[in-house]
N, C-alpha and C positions, 0 to 999 in steps of 0.2 A: 585269147578271145578279146580282140580289140575292136571288132566290128560292132557297129551300133546295135544291130538286131540280136547279136549274141549277148551283149551286155543287158539289153532290155529283157530278153527272154530269161536270163539268169535272175535278174531282179524280180521279175514277175513270179518266178518259181519260188524264190526265197523269202520275199517280203509281202506284208499286207499291202493292199492297194494304196492306202493313204500315205505310205512311206516311199512308194516307188519313184515319184517325181523328185523328192528330196534326194534320194539315193542316186538317181541319174545325174542330178546337178553335181553331186560330189564326185561321181565317176568322171564327169567331164573335166573337172579340175585336174585329175590325175592322169587321164588317158593321154594327154599331149606328150608327157615325158616318156611314156611307154611307146608311143608311135615314133618318137625320135630315135628309139633304140633299134628300129627296123633297119635292115641292112641296105635297102635301096630306095631311091627316090620314088620309083614306080610302086613299090610296096606301100610306102607312106601315102602316096596319092590314092591308091586303091582303097586303103582303109579309111582315109578322110572322106572319100566319096560315098561311103556307106552311111554317113551321118546326114540326116535330113536337115533342111533349113529350120523347119518348125515341126514340133510333135506335141500336140496338146498344149499344155501350159508353157512348155519350153520353146523359146524363140531364138533364132539366130544360132542354132547349134553348130552347123557346119562351119560357119565363119569363126565362131569361138574356138573350135578345135583347130582349124587351119591357122589362125593367128597365134594360138598357143604353141603349136609345133614350130612355126616360123620363128617366134621369139626365142624359144628354147634352143633351136638349131643355131641361130645367130650368136646367142650367148655362149653356147658350147664351143663354137668355132672361133670366136674371138678369144676365149680362154686358151684354146689350143695354140692359136697364133702367138699369144703372149708367151706361152711356155716355149715355143720354138724360137722366138726372138731372144728370150732369156738364155736359152742354150747356145744359140749362135753367138751372142755377146760374150758368154763365158768362154767359148772356144777361142774367140779372138783375143780375149784377155790372157788366156793360157798360152797362146802362141807368142805373146810379146815378151 
């Protein structure tokens, strides 16, 4: 349940109204990492597109989620590239 309307409906169902905006802000912090786990770029874009720019007191929601996903994706892939580089270097040293 990564789509905005699903998260918002769940929070409305579970929490008192005065806690819902705060809970949504917290969810926005964590949702980017979950979106990064989706298997395709198309899936990630579809989910990000469910987030509005603004919703009540919350402003810039979609951009916040999009930039969070991009930042985490770049970090994840730079770490994977370093691991691959380290493995490649180790193979070269082993061959000498």
